[in-house]
C-alpha positions, 0 to 999 in steps of 0.5 A, spaced: 967 803 450 963 806 456 969 805 461 973 809 456 969 815 456 967 815 463 975 816 464 976 821 460 971 825 462 973 823 469 980 827 467 977 832 465 973 833 471 978 832 476 983 838 473 977 842 474 975 841 481 983 842 483 982 849 482 975 849 486 976 852 493 976 849 499 975 842 495 981 837 499 986 831 494 983 826 499 976 828 497 977 828 490 980 820 491 974 818 494 969 821 489 973 818 483 973 811 487 966 812 487 964 813 480 969 808 477 965 803 482 959 805 478 962 804 472 963 798 474 956 796 476 954 798 469 958 794 465 957 789 468 949 790 468 950 790 461 954 784 460 947 780 464 941 784 459 946 781 452 940 779 447 939 772 448 935 768 441 931 762 441 933 757 437 932 750 434 934 744 431 931 742 424 929 735 425 924 731 420 917 730 422 910 729 419 905 734 418 898 735 417 898 741 413 891 745 413 889 751 410 882 755 412 879 759 406 873 763 406 868 761 401 861 761 398 856 757 396 851 756 390 847 751 388 848 746 381 843 750 378 838 756 379 833 757 375 829 764 375 821 762 373 818 768 369 811 767 364 812 766 357 805 770 357 801 775 359 796 776 364 793 775 371 796 770 376 789 765 377 792 759 381 799 759 385 800 751 387 807 752 391 808 754 398 815 758 399 820 754 401 817 748 398 822 742 395 819 741 388 820 737 382 822 738 375 815 739 371 810 741 377 805 745 376 807 751 379 802 757 378 796 758 372 795 764 369 788 766 366 787 761 361 780 764 357 783 769 352 788 764 350 783 758 350 779 763 345 784 764 341 785 757 340 779 756 338 778 761 333 785 757 331 782 751 330 775 754 327 780 758 321 784 751 320 777 747 319 776 753 313 782 753 311 782 744 310 774 745 307 777 750 302 783 746 299 778 740 299 774 744 295 781 746 291 782 740 290 776 736 287 776 742 282 783 740 280 782 733 279 775 734 275 779 739 270 784 734 269 779 729 267 776 734 262 783 736 259 784 728 258 777 729 254 779 735 250 773 739 253 777 744 257 783 748 255 790 746 258 789 753 261 783 751 265 787 747 269 793 750 271 789 756 274 785 750 277 792 748 280 794 755 282 788 755 286 789 749 290 797 751 291 794 758 294 788 754 299 793 749 301 797 755 304 792 758 307 791 751 311 799 751 313 798 758 315 792 756 319 795 750 322 801 755 325 797 759 328 793 754 332 800 751 334 801 759 336 795 759 341 796 752 343 803 753 346 800 760 349 795 756 352 800 751 355 805 758 357 799 759 362 800 753 366 807 755 369 812 749 372 818 747 374 824 747 369 829 743 375 828 739 382 830 743 387 828 747 393 823 754 392 824 761 393 821 766 396 813 769 392 814 776 390 806 775 387 799 774 389 793 771 386 791 776 382 797 780 379 799 782 372 805 779 369 808 778 363 815 776 360 819 782 361 817 783 369 823 785 373 822 780 379 821 772 377 815 769 379 820 765 383 826 762 383 828 754 384 835 751 386 838 745 385 841 743 391 842 736 390 850 737 390 853 745 392 857 748 389 863 752 394 867 757 391 874 759 395 880 764 392 887 761 392 893 766 391 895 766 384 902 763 386 899 757 390 896 755 384 902 756 380 905 752 385 901 746 385 900 747 378 908 745 378 908 740 384 902 736 380 905 737 373 900 740 370 893 743 371 889 736 370 894 732 375 892 738 380 885 737 380 886 730 379 891 728 386 887 734 390 886 731 396 878 731 398 877 737 403 872 739 408 867 745 410 866 749 416 859 752 416 857 759 418 856 757 426 863 754 426 861 746 426 865 741 421 860 739 415 859 732 415 860 731 408 867 731 403 868 735 397 871 734 390 876 740 388 873 740 380 875 746 377 880 752 377 879 759 374 884 759 368 883 768 370 886 772 375 882 777 379 886 784 376 885 787 383 887 781 388 891 777 384 887 771 387 883 765 382 877 763 383 877 755 386 870 751 386 869 744 390 863 740 389 860 738 396 853 732 397 848 735 400 843 730 401 840 733 407 839 740 403 843 743 410 848 747 405 843 753 401 845 756 396 848 763 398 850 761 405 857 762 407 863 757 410 870 756 410 873 750 406 879 747 409 884 743 405 889 739 408 895 734 407 898 729 410 906 729 409 911 725 411 918 726 413 919 733 412 921 739 416 917 744 419 918 750 421 915 756 424 913 762 421 916 767 426 923 764 425 922 766 416 922 772 413 921 775 406 924 779 402 923 781 394 917 775 394 922 770 397 922 767 404 929 766 408 931 764 415 937 765 419 941 759 422 946 758 426 953 758 423 960 757 428 955 762 433 954 767 428 947 768 424 947 766 416 942 769 411 939 762 408 934 762 403 929 756 403 923 754 398 917 752 402 910 748 401 904 752 397 899 751 402 900 752 410 896 752 416 898 760 417 903 757 423 908 754 421 912 752 413 913 746 410 920 746 408 922 743 401 930 746 399 934 750 403 935 747 410 937 740 412 936 735 419 941 738 424 941 745 422 940 750 428 936 757 426 933 762 430 926 761 432 924 768 433 925 775 431 927 772 424 925 779 421 930 783 426 937 780 425 942 782 420 947 778 418 953 775 421 950 777 429 954 773 434 948 770 438 947 766 445 942 760 444 937 759 447 933 753 445 926 753 444 920 750 448 920 741 448 929 742 446 934 740 451 
């Protein structure tokens, strides 16, 4: 095409040159020959710079797929310890960051007013009990006199009502004693769980109550750590279909690893035990929880890391992601058929390592595909194949 265009222009140019004075036919022929040589060189240069595409031959292999997901950590149980009564802190019996056991005393709140309230309640109870005993004696006496027909039935009924009233006062006084005793017990603040204590924002002498903005302390049960990460809705759906159900997916999911914030791998494996039933509308992600043992208390509540989900697949087709392109949430490759590109849809495994795909459907062993730049190629393009590194 280039040669044809140049020759056409050359014919026009020669006709113009013939009308110029002092230009001989010999000079014109020399100019034409040089131009033809130049065009010939340009055509050869174009042939030498023709695009060459890297290809690969599909083969079966064993692949260890590792997928990394950013994660956050939470203790199995985190409890904010708050006072149930008001008063001044008189003792702090815990150090910040200390390991504590369930039931251990952490704080003591001023007990004097609550002890006094208990003493008053107990005195009121004794007085009510004495009145009830006196009313009981009166009622018993009235019943004997009634049997001897000394008094009327009205007197007995009146004595009975007095007895009922005093018994009610005893019950009320007993309730006040119980309430005062509970309030006194609340002045001793104990740890509800075993774990690790957080920081203490208060000091001895601080006035606290049940409605304080900050807890006295937080205790985290870190014997196990719950590590949360996210999978896409598509990945969860594919895995659920692959295993048959969500329950089978949780049972069959391989153990996962954890990379700490310093890049080192945590010594113990974790297991996936929960998948959220809600998709985050803003991100399209589904929260997944993995449980890791924490016997050495190396993992901390609020920490971050990377969950590594790995699985070994035998006799599978593995291709680089650079050999694929996506269109309307579908994955395609270009096979080389009779020297031309043929667009082919494939189905890939839901988990990948960000570099390769495991192909489940669409390719067969021995197929030749474009290994790089699939998104820049079109259907039916003639290709000059160049084997990928490692291929014959």
